Steps between C-alpha positions, in 0.01 A plus 500: 500500500351307212334671214125453440428335170221692331392196305450289811310779675266533206437121496419487870259790467329330211462174698354687799256676275386174347460340848298797622276482200457124553408549868255771408343271244478214752342722768255633245412144392465391862273795573289414199476138612397604855248746361358241263485244784320749724256588224447131422444411864267795542301391199501139623385611844227733383368271228539157665670453837292763682190286437630218720519503882714237667558373853680209657310554825244239402412161642282203411188478719175308528188478719602209722218266606521432872350166598304500827246245628135593550467248786725405787631159596802272509707472183481145369700530177723756326538403136729773367842651568661834425582564130249234388283593203126451559181534297184678610284258700788271592494375861757675717404419860253256658350576843360224720125493424368304801341803665360625169335164430337496843377855449353400164322200652352722768390758243339226289307382806388854580384545143297177512346603829406842360331337199297271726413789727364708213307203370350479849400866474329427168318197641398699807357768272276241336389371840434851629290576191285195580484608864379845399228340286396291801493808724286680244258209506495511882428871484213448256359224723528729802316771309221255419490378860481861619209568264320189630566598863379851427178359354449268798561789738250726327236220503561429871477872576163525320365188675606633841339839440172336390479280811590786730215700345250216562611407852259751655195351327580148617531373141861394565605288790806578712671189384460600137635846575802347670569285195475806276743688719743204499470474121577871472804472726624197302451681169690802630786280621504320166514839325797615710672167436440536126645850510805374689541213252488746212760721665723197559453383141596843371803511731606152385462610138707815561768295678516256210531789252778657710687172527485454125620856439796438731579182310452675165758761602759219501420386145335803339620597148745211484529144384685218670824597323463878548395490865745708712576215739576261215697766314712573809567132563584445134741797504675356805524163328641661185749696710609177667551344156708798391707484819564132431610580144726775634703251700672438166698816414558546127717729289306814399711564187769347284844580634798406713482425874693743721538570872350173619446524875263213574606160638320169552343479846483875541181638657385791290217751523292644219696774325846369593753563222609158373697584185497720192451421134683728257320514161817535292297508177335826611815701570515873437770763554495788746729761345589791731544798268609844610213747501678714240498206257123450498378811319426314175435152641145373444311176562522266203846608379738217398792406722820307433624297796816311586562281803842488665463125542490451120704800389444730203463206265141436614244774437152510651221699344275686741231766532448778753185401691485755781665730752523464876282723715805646673877508503711251688586762762131573563433135584820436694487392865646835607385765247734793434430810710505750216358772724806504724746787495790296365329418172690378197309429181541142378368386165228244572435175320153380402437127441369426151334163441603324179323189373727246329409319180383150610687326218829664600436414864425140411821470299713657773334469844573757772492490877385765745757770573730448200668817373370636170594771253199686352484739203167666416433623147306825551438563130162333536227728639279217635 
């Protein structure tokens, strides 16, 4: 059995002591570093990072303009293809206009006929006014004739009564009495005739007045251009002109053609979806944030955006412009049955609309549906 060297034992103990002290120092330093890192991160989070809310559940979107014809017909030309850039007002589709031209010609003819018809009403009114004046003159003449007949009747009546009074004395012959009686009968007949003529003249005058009133009802309170018949015919003519213009289908906005479904020779009806125009210069972002992230988010706050297609090297500036009226689950085809017995709470996401700076969008165009990364700076209280 070998003897233990006291010197060696003392050296080993001293080395172990130094190693233990070194490990203690390292653990203490590591703990200090971790504590300082935790404190630093806490300060960074509370003072800076907590004011930003981020999501990668965001996508480029836009209000797509769907192109539909206002009139039906056979497609004569299709001047665009998918992915083609177009300007607002540019011709996209041409519909055969033969029927529209015929309809316009017919409407023009109807308008001309309505104008002539109303002019006829106006001319008739002038003629009826003259006719009424004539009937008034006839009535006045009949009144005068009645007065004359009345006078003749009264004179004949007096003459007859005188002769009848003298017949007994022989002063009047029978022949003279007969003539007096005949004169009386003639005067009475003339009086009745004058009365009948006056009644007829008054009836003719009333009829003429009624006829003019009926004609006036067609042109009353209107001119040739404001007459209802002319206005209706003009509206139909204008509609026919519009329908003819609508046989040429134009782009409603600047954008890129997508989902073209129309072909030459196809028979289409009004309202048929022909194609879509995507206004790529009006893109926005729909960012689906968790409901717990939106406590401090307000309209008008700045947003930093990145598109996966360009990577983190391209930054878009944006602004919060609004919030959806409901969560995605609320508007889904089959809404969640939260009232069922097997209910599990799921954090909902609310779409937030973010408008993109036009200059950034112009420099780096986006397409509908591209994935985005959105970070909202909530330090602003707007």
